[in-house]
PDB file of N, CA, C and O in Angstrom:
ATOM      1  N   MET A   1      -9.853   9.210  -0.036  1.00  0.00           N
ATOM      2  CA  MET A   1      -9.053   8.037   0.261  1.00  0.00           C
ATOM      3  C   MET A   1      -8.815   8.001   1.780  1.00  0.00           C
ATOM      4  O   MET A   1      -8.404   8.999   2.372  1.00  0.00           O
ATOM      5  N   PRO A   2      -9.073   6.861   2.394  1.00  0.00           N
ATOM      6  CA  PRO A   2      -8.865   6.745   3.841  1.00  0.00           C
ATOM      7  C   PRO A   2      -7.402   6.983   4.225  1.00  0.00           C
ATOM      8  O   PRO A   2      -6.483   6.715   3.451  1.00  0.00           O
ATOM      9  N   ARG A   3      -7.224   7.481   5.414  1.00  0.00           N
ATOM     10  CA  ARG A   3      -5.876   7.812   5.884  1.00  0.00           C
ATOM     11  C   ARG A   3      -4.976   6.583   5.912  1.00  0.00           C
ATOM     12  O   ARG A   3      -3.799   6.676   5.563  1.00  0.00           O
ATOM     13  N   ILE A   4      -5.503   5.442   6.318  1.00  0.00           N
ATOM     14  CA  ILE A   4      -4.658   4.245   6.391  1.00  0.00           C
ATOM     15  C   ILE A   4      -4.209   3.798   5.001  1.00  0.00           C
ATOM     16  O   ILE A   4      -3.132   3.220   4.854  1.00  0.00           O
ATOM     17  N   ALA A   5      -5.027   4.062   3.979  1.00  0.00           N
ATOM     18  CA  ALA A   5      -4.614   3.744   2.615  1.00  0.00           C
ATOM     19  C   ALA A   5      -3.426   4.612   2.199  1.00  0.00           C
ATOM     20  O   ALA A   5      -2.529   4.148   1.495  1.00  0.00           O
ATOM     21  N   LEU A   6      -3.426   5.853   2.630  1.00  0.00           N
ATOM     22  CA  LEU A   6      -2.290   6.730   2.332  1.00  0.00           C
ATOM     23  C   LEU A   6      -1.026   6.257   3.044  1.00  0.00           C
ATOM     24  O   LEU A   6       0.070   6.312   2.485  1.00  0.00           O
ATOM     25  N   TYR A   7      -1.187   5.798   4.265  1.00  0.00           N
ATOM     26  CA  TYR A   7      -0.032   5.283   5.015  1.00  0.00           C
ATOM     27  C   TYR A   7       0.545   4.037   4.343  1.00  0.00           C
ATOM     28  O   TYR A   7       1.761   3.910   4.202  1.00  0.00           O
ATOM     29  N   THR A   8      -0.322   3.128   3.932  1.00  0.00           N
ATOM     30  CA  THR A   8       0.181   1.913   3.301  1.00  0.00           C
ATOM     31  C   THR A   8       0.792   2.211   1.932  1.00  0.00           C
ATOM     32  O   THR A   8       1.724   1.530   1.505  1.00  0.00           O
ATOM     33  N   LEU A   9       0.272   3.221   1.251  1.00  0.00           N
ATOM     34  CA  LEU A   9       0.874   3.641  -0.013  1.00  0.00           C
ATOM     35  C   LEU A   9       2.275   4.203   0.220  1.00  0.00           C
ATOM     36  O   LEU A   9       3.194   3.935  -0.554  1.00  0.00           O
ATOM     37  N   ALA A  10       2.433   4.980   1.288  1.00  0.00           N
ATOM     38  CA  ALA A  10       3.752   5.521   1.617  1.00  0.00           C
ATOM     39  C   ALA A  10       4.728   4.396   1.958  1.00  0.00           C
ATOM     40  O   ALA A  10       5.891   4.438   1.554  1.00  0.00           O
ATOM     41  N   VAL A  11       4.262   3.400   2.694  1.00  0.00           N
ATOM     42  CA  VAL A  11       5.114   2.252   3.030  1.00  0.00           C
ATOM     43  C   VAL A  11       5.518   1.509   1.765  1.00  0.00           C
ATOM     44  O   VAL A  11       6.662   1.076   1.630  1.00  0.00           O
ATOM     45  N   CYS A  12       4.580   1.365   0.844  1.00  0.00           N
ATOM     46  CA  CYS A  12       4.864   0.681  -0.409  1.00  0.00           C
ATOM     47  C   CYS A  12       5.945   1.418  -1.196  1.00  0.00           C
ATOM     48  O   CYS A  12       6.887   0.797  -1.686  1.00  0.00           O
ATOM     49  N   LEU A  13       5.816   2.715  -1.317  1.00  0.00           N
ATOM     50  CA  LEU A  13       6.799   3.499  -2.063  1.00  0.00           C
ATOM     51  C   LEU A  13       8.176   3.466  -1.395  1.00  0.00           C
ATOM     52  O   LEU A  13       9.200   3.373  -2.072  1.00  0.00           O
ATOM     53  N   LEU A  14       8.189   3.543  -0.081  1.00  0.00           N
ATOM     54  CA  LEU A  14       9.463   3.472   0.635  1.00  0.00           C
ATOM     55  C   LEU A  14      10.102   2.093   0.506  1.00  0.00           C
ATOM     56  O   LEU A  14      11.323   1.980   0.401  1.00  0.00           O
ATOM     57  N   ALA A  15       9.285   1.052   0.512  1.00  0.00           N
ATOM     58  CA  ALA A  15       9.819  -0.302   0.357  1.00  0.00           C
ATOM     59  C   ALA A  15      10.393  -0.508  -1.042  1.00  0.00           C
ATOM     60  O   ALA A  15      11.415  -1.176  -1.202  1.00  0.00           O
ATOM     61  N   VAL A  16       9.749   0.053  -2.038  1.00  0.00           N
ATOM     62  CA  VAL A  16      10.286  -0.050  -3.404  1.00  0.00           C
ATOM     63  C   VAL A  16      11.614   0.681  -3.500  1.00  0.00           C
ATOM     64  O   VAL A  16      12.562   0.176  -4.102  1.00  0.00           O
ATOM     65  N   ALA A  17      11.689   1.866  -2.911  1.00  0.00           N
ATOM     66  CA  ALA A  17      12.948   2.618  -2.922  1.00  0.00           C
ATOM     67  C   ALA A  17      14.053   1.855  -2.184  1.00  0.00           C
ATOM     68  O   ALA A  17      15.198   1.823  -2.633  1.00  0.00           O
ATOM     69  N   ALA A  18      13.703   1.247  -1.059  1.00  0.00           N
ATOM     70  CA  ALA A  18      14.682   0.473  -0.300  1.00  0.00           C
ATOM     71  C   ALA A  18      15.137  -0.751  -1.089  1.00  0.00           C
ATOM     72  O   ALA A  18      16.309  -1.123  -1.026  1.00  0.00           O
ATOM     73  N   ALA A  19      14.231  -1.378  -1.826  1.00  0.00           N
ATOM     74  CA  ALA A  19      14.594  -2.539  -2.634  1.00  0.00           C
ATOM     75  C   ALA A  19      15.555  -2.137  -3.747  1.00  0.00           C
ATOM     76  O   ALA A  19      16.524  -2.844  -4.022  1.00  0.00           O
ATOM     77  N   VAL A  20      15.287  -1.012  -4.381  1.00  0.00           N
ATOM     78  CA  VAL A  20      16.171  -0.544  -5.447  1.00  0.00           C
ATOM     79  C   VAL A  20      17.557  -0.258  -4.895  1.00  0.00           C
ATOM     80  O   VAL A  20      18.555  -0.676  -5.482  1.00  0.00           O
ATOM     81  N   VAL A  21      17.630   0.443  -3.782  1.00  0.00           N
ATOM     82  CA  VAL A  21      18.928   0.754  -3.170  1.00  0.00           C
ATOM     83  C   VAL A  21      19.642  -0.522  -2.769  1.00  0.00           C
ATOM     84  O   VAL A  21      20.850  -0.652  -2.970  1.00  0.00           O
ATOM     85  N   SER A  22      18.909  -1.453  -2.208  1.00  0.00           N
ATOM     86  CA  SER A  22      19.506  -2.708  -1.764  1.00  0.00           C
ATOM     87  C   SER A  22      20.076  -3.501  -2.938  1.00  0.00           C
ATOM     88  O   SER A  22      21.188  -4.024  -2.856  1.00  0.00           O
ATOM     89  N   PHE A  23      19.323  -3.590  -4.020  1.00  0.00           N
ATOM     90  CA  PHE A  23      19.807  -4.331  -5.185  1.00  0.00           C
ATOM     91  C   PHE A  23      20.981  -3.624  -5.861  1.00  0.00           C
ATOM     92  O   PHE A  23      21.900  -4.276  -6.357  1.00  0.00           O
ATOM     93  N   VAL A  24      20.951  -2.301  -5.880  1.00  0.00           N
ATOM     94  CA  VAL A  24      22.066  -1.552  -6.469  1.00  0.00           C
ATOM     95  C   VAL A  24      23.351  -1.800  -5.683  1.00  0.00           C
ATOM     96  O   VAL A  24      24.438  -1.859  -6.257  1.00  0.00           O
ATOM     97  N   GLN A  25      23.216  -1.943  -4.377  1.00  0.00           N
ATOM     98  CA  GLN A  25      24.380  -2.213  -3.536  1.00  0.00           C
ATOM     99  C   GLN A  25      24.799  -3.672  -3.594  1.00  0.00           C
ATOM    100  O   GLN A  25      25.813  -4.043  -3.003  1.00  0.00           O
ATOM    101  N   GLY A  26      24.052  -4.495  -4.284  1.00  0.00           N
ATOM    102  CA  GLY A  26      24.409  -5.898  -4.437  1.00  0.00           C
ATOM    103  C   GLY A  26      23.932  -6.793  -3.312  1.00  0.00           C
ATOM    104  O   GLY A  26      24.430  -7.908  -3.156  1.00  0.00           O
ATOM    105  N   SER A  27      22.989  -6.332  -2.536  1.00  0.00           N
ATOM    106  CA  SER A  27      22.490  -7.117  -1.413  1.00  0.00           C
ATOM    107  C   SER A  27      21.223  -7.859  -1.814  1.00  0.00           C
ATOM    108  O   SER A  27      20.362  -7.313  -2.504  1.00  0.00           O
ATOM    109  N   TRP A  28      21.120  -9.092  -1.379  1.00  0.00           N
ATOM    110  CA  TRP A  28      19.924  -9.883  -1.640  1.00  0.00           C
ATOM    111  C   TRP A  28      18.810  -9.569  -0.650  1.00  0.00           C
ATOM    112  O   TRP A  28      17.718 -10.128  -0.744  1.00  0.00           O
ATOM    113  N   LEU A  29      19.078  -8.689   0.288  1.00  0.00           N
ATOM    114  CA  LEU A  29      18.056  -8.270   1.250  1.00  0.00           C
ATOM    115  C   LEU A  29      16.905  -7.542   0.545  1.00  0.00           C
ATOM    116  O   LEU A  29      15.819  -7.392   1.106  1.00  0.00           O
ATOM    117  N   GLY A  30      17.155  -7.096  -0.677  1.00  0.00           N
ATOM    118  CA  GLY A  30      16.120  -6.421  -1.449  1.00  0.00           C
ATOM    119  C   GLY A  30      14.897  -7.284  -1.688  1.00  0.00           C
ATOM    120  O   GLY A  30      13.802  -6.765  -1.900  1.00  0.00           O
ATOM    121  N   ILE A  31      15.072  -8.594  -1.656  1.00  0.00           N
ATOM    122  CA  ILE A  31      13.930  -9.495  -1.836  1.00  0.00           C
ATOM    123  C   ILE A  31      12.907  -9.279  -0.727  1.00  0.00           C
ATOM    124  O   ILE A  31      11.702  -9.311  -0.975  1.00  0.00           O
ATOM    125  N   VAL A  32      13.380  -9.060   0.481  1.00  0.00           N
ATOM    126  CA  VAL A  32      12.470  -8.798   1.604  1.00  0.00           C
ATOM    127  C   VAL A  32      11.702  -7.499   1.359  1.00  0.00           C
ATOM    128  O   VAL A  32      10.506  -7.415   1.637  1.00  0.00           O
ATOM    129  N   TRP A  33      12.393  -6.495   0.840  1.00  0.00           N
ATOM    130  CA  TRP A  33      11.740  -5.212   0.558  1.00  0.00           C
ATOM    131  C   TRP A  33      10.703  -5.356  -0.550  1.00  0.00           C
ATOM    132  O   TRP A  33       9.649  -4.722  -0.501  1.00  0.00           O
ATOM    133  N   VAL A  34      10.994  -6.182  -1.543  1.00  0.00           N
ATOM    134  CA  VAL A  34      10.022  -6.413  -2.617  1.00  0.00           C
ATOM    135  C   VAL A  34       8.771  -7.091  -2.063  1.00  0.00           C
ATOM    136  O   VAL A  34       7.652  -6.734  -2.432  1.00  0.00           O
ATOM    137  N   LEU A  35       8.962  -8.057  -1.188  1.00  0.00           N
ATOM    138  CA  LEU A  35       7.812  -8.732  -0.574  1.00  0.00           C
ATOM    139  C   LEU A  35       6.997  -7.760   0.277  1.00  0.00           C
ATOM    140  O   LEU A  35       5.767  -7.798   0.258  1.00  0.00           O
ATOM    141  N   LEU A  36       7.672  -6.900   1.016  1.00  0.00           N
ATOM    142  CA  LEU A  36       6.972  -5.898   1.825  1.00  0.00           C
ATOM    143  C   LEU A  36       6.214  -4.917   0.935  1.00  0.00           C
ATOM    144  O   LEU A  36       5.107  -4.496   1.273  1.00  0.00           O
ATOM    145  N   ALA A  37       6.803  -4.555  -0.193  1.00  0.00           N
ATOM    146  CA  ALA A  37       6.124  -3.651  -1.134  1.00  0.00           C
ATOM    147  C   ALA A  37       4.857  -4.314  -1.676  1.00  0.00           C
ATOM    148  O   ALA A  37       3.819  -3.663  -1.798  1.00  0.00           O
ATOM    149  N   GLY A  38       4.939  -5.593  -1.998  1.00  0.00           N
ATOM    150  CA  GLY A  38       3.762  -6.303  -2.484  1.00  0.00           C
ATOM    151  C   GLY A  38       2.664  -6.381  -1.445  1.00  0.00           C
ATOM    152  O   GLY A  38       1.492  -6.182  -1.761  1.00  0.00           O
ATOM    153  N   LEU A  39       3.028  -6.665  -0.226  1.00  0.00           N
ATOM    154  CA  LEU A  39       2.052  -6.742   0.857  1.00  0.00           C
ATOM    155  C   LEU A  39       1.391  -5.393   1.089  1.00  0.00           C
ATOM    156  O   LEU A  39       0.167  -5.312   1.199  1.00  0.00           O
ATOM    157  N   SER A  40       2.184  -4.340   1.165  1.00  0.00           N
ATOM    158  CA  SER A  40       1.612  -3.025   1.428  1.00  0.00           C
ATOM    159  C   SER A  40       0.784  -2.524   0.239  1.00  0.00           C
ATOM    160  O   SER A  40      -0.177  -1.776   0.421  1.00  0.00           O
ATOM    161  N   SER A  41       1.157  -2.935  -0.970  1.00  0.00           N
ATOM    162  CA  SER A  41       0.356  -2.577  -2.138  1.00  0.00           C
ATOM    163  C   SER A  41      -1.027  -3.217  -2.052  1.00  0.00           C
ATOM    164  O   SER A  41      -2.035  -2.563  -2.318  1.00  0.00           O
ATOM    165  N   ASN A  42      -1.073  -4.480  -1.683  1.00  0.00           N
ATOM    166  CA  ASN A  42      -2.358  -5.167  -1.521  1.00  0.00           C
ATOM    167  C   ASN A  42      -3.185  -4.531  -0.414  1.00  0.00           C
ATOM    168  O   ASN A  42      -4.403  -4.405  -0.538  1.00  0.00           O
ATOM    169  N   MET A  43      -2.525  -4.130   0.668  1.00  0.00           N
ATOM    170  CA  MET A  43      -3.244  -3.465   1.754  1.00  0.00           C
ATOM    171  C   MET A  43      -3.813  -2.127   1.289  1.00  0.00           C
ATOM    172  O   MET A  43      -4.923  -1.751   1.666  1.00  0.00           O
ATOM    173  N   THR A  44      -3.046  -1.415   0.468  1.00  0.00           N
ATOM    174  CA  THR A  44      -3.531  -0.130  -0.040  1.00  0.00           C
ATOM    175  C   THR A  44      -4.802  -0.324  -0.849  1.00  0.00           C
ATOM    176  O   THR A  44      -5.782   0.390  -0.636  1.00  0.00           O
ATOM    177  N   TRP A  45      -4.804  -1.285  -1.780  1.00  0.00           N
ATOM    178  CA  TRP A  45      -5.991  -1.530  -2.595  1.00  0.00           C
ATOM    179  C   TRP A  45      -7.170  -1.972  -1.739  1.00  0.00           C
ATOM    180  O   TRP A  45      -8.307  -1.579  -1.997  1.00  0.00           O
ATOM    181  N   TYR A  46      -6.907  -2.783  -0.727  1.00  0.00           N
ATOM    182  CA  TYR A  46      -7.979  -3.245   0.150  1.00  0.00           C
ATOM    183  C   TYR A  46      -8.640  -2.067   0.857  1.00  0.00           C
ATOM    184  O   TYR A  46      -9.867  -1.966   0.882  1.00  0.00           O
ATOM    185  N   TYR A  47      -7.840  -1.183   1.426  1.00  0.00           N
ATOM    186  CA  TYR A  47      -8.403  -0.062   2.171  1.00  0.00           C
ATOM    187  C   TYR A  47      -9.065   0.958   1.254  1.00  0.00           C
ATOM    188  O   TYR A  47     -10.026   1.610   1.662  1.00  0.00           O
ATOM    189  N   VAL A  48      -8.576   1.114   0.030  1.00  0.00           N
ATOM    190  CA  VAL A  48      -9.231   2.008  -0.921  1.00  0.00           C
ATOM    191  C   VAL A  48     -10.606   1.452  -1.282  1.00  0.00           C
ATOM    192  O   VAL A  48     -11.595   2.184  -1.277  1.00  0.00           O
ATOM    193  N   LYS A  49     -10.668   0.152  -1.596  1.00  0.00           N
ATOM    194  CA  LYS A  49     -11.955  -0.466  -1.938  1.00  0.00           C
ATOM    195  C   LYS A  49     -12.910  -0.422  -0.751  1.00  0.00           C
ATOM    196  O   LYS A  49     -14.103  -0.168  -0.914  1.00  0.00           O
ATOM    197  N   ARG A  50     -12.383  -0.667   0.431  1.00  0.00           N
ATOM    198  CA  ARG A  50     -13.217  -0.644   1.632  1.00  0.00           C
ATOM    199  C   ARG A  50     -13.768   0.759   1.876  1.00  0.00           C
ATOM    200  O   ARG A  50     -14.928   0.912   2.261  1.00  0.00           O
ATOM    201  N   GLY A  51     -12.947   1.776   1.655  1.00  0.00           N
ATOM    202  CA  GLY A  51     -13.402   3.150   1.820  1.00  0.00           C
ATOM    203  C   GLY A  51     -14.462   3.534   0.808  1.00  0.00           C
ATOM    204  O   GLY A  51     -15.422   4.229   1.141  1.00  0.00           O
ATOM    205  N   ARG A  52     -14.289   3.081  -0.439  1.00  0.00           N
ATOM    206  CA  ARG A  52     -15.296   3.363  -1.471  1.00  0.00           C
ATOM    207  C   ARG A  52     -16.611   2.675  -1.159  1.00  0.00           C
ATOM    208  O   ARG A  52     -17.682   3.254  -1.340  1.00  0.00           O
ATOM    209  N   ALA A  53     -16.528   1.441  -0.690  1.00  0.00           N
ATOM    210  CA  ALA A  53     -17.750   0.708  -0.348  1.00  0.00           C
ATOM    211  C   ALA A  53     -18.469   1.369   0.828  1.00  0.00           C
ATOM    212  O   ALA A  53     -19.697   1.464   0.834  1.00  0.00           O
ATOM    213  N   ALA A  54     -17.717   1.816   1.805  1.00  0.00           N
ATOM    214  CA  ALA A  54     -18.334   2.484   2.955  1.00  0.00           C
ATOM    215  C   ALA A  54     -18.979   3.801   2.536  1.00  0.00           C
ATOM    216  O   ALA A  54     -20.055   4.149   3.023  1.00  0.00           O
ATOM    217  N   ALA A  55     -18.325   4.533   1.635  1.00  0.00           N
ATOM    218  CA  ALA A  55     -18.894   5.794   1.152  1.00  0.00           C
ATOM    219  C   ALA A  55     -20.166   5.544   0.354  1.00  0.00           C
ATOM    220  O   ALA A  55     -21.138   6.289   0.480  1.00  0.00           O
ATOM    221  N   ALA A  56     -20.162   4.497  -0.466  1.00  0.00           N
ATOM    222  CA  ALA A  56     -21.349   4.174  -1.243  1.00  0.00           C
ATOM    223  C   ALA A  56     -22.498   3.731  -0.346  1.00  0.00           C
ATOM    224  O   ALA A  56     -23.654   4.077  -0.591  1.00  0.00           O
ATOM    225  N   GLN A  57     -22.182   2.977   0.677  1.00  0.00           N
ATOM    226  CA  GLN A  57     -23.214   2.528   1.607  1.00  0.00           C
ATOM    227  C   GLN A  57     -23.780   3.714   2.383  1.00  0.00           C
ATOM    228  O   GLN A  57     -24.989   3.802   2.599  1.00  0.00           O
ATOM    229  N   GLN A  58     -22.914   4.612   2.795  1.00  0.00           N
ATOM    230  CA  GLN A  58     -23.359   5.796   3.526  1.00  0.00           C
ATOM    231  C   GLN A  58     -24.249   6.666   2.638  1.00  0.00           C
ATOM    232  O   GLN A  58     -25.239   7.235   3.098  1.00  0.00           O
ATOM    233  N   LYS A  59     -23.885   6.759   1.371  1.00  0.00           N
ATOM    234  CA  LYS A  59     -24.678   7.554   0.435  1.00  0.00           C
ATOM    235  C   LYS A  59     -26.056   6.931   0.211  1.00  0.00           C
ATOM    236  O   LYS A  59     -27.056   7.644   0.117  1.00  0.00           O
ATOM    237  N   SER A  60     -26.105   5.599   0.125  1.00  0.00           N
ATOM    238  CA  SER A  60     -27.395   4.937  -0.098  1.00  0.00           C
ATOM    239  C   SER A  60     -28.285   5.001   1.136  1.00  0.00           C
ATOM    240  O   SER A  60     -29.510   5.019   1.021  1.00  0.00           O
ATOM    241  N   VAL A  61     -27.674   5.035   2.307  1.00  0.00           N
ATOM    242  CA  VAL A  61     -28.469   5.121   3.543  1.00  0.00           C
ATOM    243  C   VAL A  61     -29.050   6.520   3.705  1.00  0.00           C
ATOM    244  O   VAL A  61     -30.210   6.669   4.089  1.00  0.00           O
ATOM    245  N   THR A  62     -28.262   7.537   3.418  1.00  0.00           N
ATOM    246  CA  THR A  62     -28.727   8.919   3.618  1.00  0.00           C
ATOM    247  C   THR A  62     -29.503   9.450   2.428  1.00  0.00           C
ATOM    248  O   THR A  62     -30.294  10.382   2.569  1.00  0.00           O
ATOM    249  N   GLY A  63     -29.283   8.861   1.243  1.00  0.00           N
ATOM    250  CA  GLY A  63     -29.922   9.426   0.048  1.00  0.00           C
ATOM    251  C   GLY A  63     -31.009   8.635  -0.443  1.00  0.00           C
ATOM    252  O   GLY A  63     -31.632   8.996  -1.441  1.00  0.00           O
TER     253      GLY A  63
END
């Protein structure tokens, strides 16, 4: 898994935790955290797929 995918996964998990804490405290700011979690989740999947495609292409070129 590419390093940037791990970073975006960490951001996603932290944003989910922040959203939970925010909603538990009764703040509507949690909506922003939910949106950030969704964005970072999509980025994680994008970079994972991109890394797999690059690995497959590298394998087909060398093999």
